N, C-alpha and C positions, 0 to 999 in steps of 0.2 A: 541445409536444414539446421535448426537450432539443436543444441545438445540435449540429450536425455530422451527417454521414452515418453510418449504422449498417451500411453495406455490408461493412465489414471484420470485423464480428462474426459468430461462428458461430451456427448455429441454437440450439445449447444456451445460449449466452450471451443470446440474445434471449429465450428461454423463461424463463431465470432472472431477467432484468430484469423481465419481465411479472409473475412471481410476487412479486418483491420490491415492485414498484409496487403491486400489489393489497394487499399486506400494509400498506404505508404508508397507502393510502387507507382501509383498515379502521380504522386508528388515528386517522383524522380529518384527515389532511393533504389539501391540494388536489391535484387531478390533476397539475398542472404541477410542483409541488414533489415529489410522489411519483415522477414520471418522472425528475426530475433526480437525486434521491437514489438511485434504483434504478440508474441508469447510473454514478453515482459509486461505488456499491458494487461493481458488476461491474468497473469499472476498477481499483479497489483490490485486488480478489481476483485478477485475472488480468493486470493491466497493460495493458488495452485490448483492441482487436480482435485475434483470434488467426489470422485467415486470412493466408496467406502473401502476401508482396509484397516489392518491392525494398527492400533495406536493413533488413529486419526481424530478421535473424539477428544476435544479439549473442554474441560469443565468450565462452567460460566465464571467461577471465581478466578480461574487462571486467566481468562480473557479480560476480565475486569482489571485485574492486577497489571496485565501487560499494557492496557490502554492508559492506566494511571501512570505507569512508569514512563511510557512514551511521552505523555503530556509533560511530565516533570522534566525529562531530558530536553524537550523542546523549549520549555520555559527557561531553563538554565542556559541554553545555547543562545538565547536572545541577547542582544547588546544591552548591557545593564544601564547605559547612559541614555538610551533613547527616551523620548518624551512619553511615548505610549507606556513603556514599562514603568517609568517613574510614576505616571498617573495611576497605574494599577497598584503599584506598591504603596503609594500614598493612601489610596482609598481603602486598601486592605488594612493598613495600620489604623486608619480612623475607625473602621468598623470593628476591629479587634479591641480597641480601647473602650468601646461603649458597653 
């Protein structure tokens, strides 16, 4: 079984994890690996357990800032010499000078 308590997950998330786990097992993965990947998938899709609890509410401003920061980090991580990035940088400079 994967680490951690699953008490904070909804019944729907638990069902989804079970279906995903079965799918991985059909592909030939071990039961342990299938369980781990299934819960990783659920966490990726929903951000973890969705049952309410103290400190779980994140303000909209914080979410917006996190998305912007994530996008900025992704843009910086791109290869600066690629044609696509150069095209974006060129078009951005052109629109900024207008």
